[in-house]
N, C-alpha and C positions, 0 to 999 in steps of 0.2 A: 386366782383366776377362780376358786370357785364361788365367788359373788355373782358371777357373771353369770352361771348355768343352774341358778335357785328359780324354784318355779313363782310366778308374779300370784298367785294364789295367796302367799306368806306374807305378802306386805301391807301390814296391819294402815296405809295410809288408804290403800283401796275401799275398806268397810267404809270409814270415816267419808267419801267422792261417794259414797252410794246411801249411806247417808242423807247428804246434802240434797244427791238428785230428788230422794223420795218426798225431803220436805218441798224441794221447791216444785213438787206434782202435788201436793197437799195443797201449799198457797195459791197456784195460780186456779186450782179448782171451789178453793172458798169465795177467792177474789167475782172467780165467776161467776160462784149463788148469792150471793151480793150484787152485784149486776142486773142479773134479772130476775129478784125478790123486790118488786116495788114495795112493802112495806120496811124492808133493809135501806132500799139507796134516798136517799132527797131527791137523788134528781127525777124520778118519777113520781113526785105527788104533784097536784094541779095548782095547788099555791107554796108559795114562799117566798121566807121574808131573811133575810141573809145581812147582819149591817155587819160594817169593821173598824174598829178603832173606837167603839163608844165613847164616846164623852169627849175624845181630842177633837184640834180641829181639819185633821184629814178623813175626819170619819163619810165614813159612804155606807148609802142605803140599796142591796140588789133587790125589786118587788119584781118575783116570777107568779104570774095572773094566768094559770093555762099555757097559751102558748106566746104570751104577749110579755117580755122584760123587759124590765124599768130600769134607770139606775138612775143614781142619786148623788149627788155628792153637797156637804158643806160647806158652807164658805166660811162658817167660825163667829158670825155674829150672831146676837138673840137675837132670837122673833116679835113681833111683836103682833099683836090685833086686838080682835075685842072680843069681850067672852065674860063671862062672868061663872066667879065661883062654884062650884058644884058638891062640893064635900071637900073631906081631911081623909089622911091617906096617914094610915103608922106603921111603925115594924118593928113587929112585936122581936123580944131577945136572940128567940130561933131563928130568922134572918127571915120572916114571911112580914107580907103588905097583909094589913086589916084598909080598907074602905068603908067609911060612913059619907053616905048620902045626907043632907042639909034637907 
């Protein structure tokens, strides 16, 4: 019967619950800060381009210009058209690209 009359302040699980509550408040404050800061939020920018599954037949492009949003879906076919060679691109050992116009 001694266990029934112990005070709750001696329970170690209560301190863990309090720490979890503190972390939830901190996470909520950080999320609100990111949502309100236009430099950190990708949706606050005027022009945004998002490419999903690049190089695959299921590739999609979402382009936001101001308030207008356009969505393009790949048909999986290779495109063709008229044009001329504009230069040569080289991939360096460090992964960077260099374009040399002709």
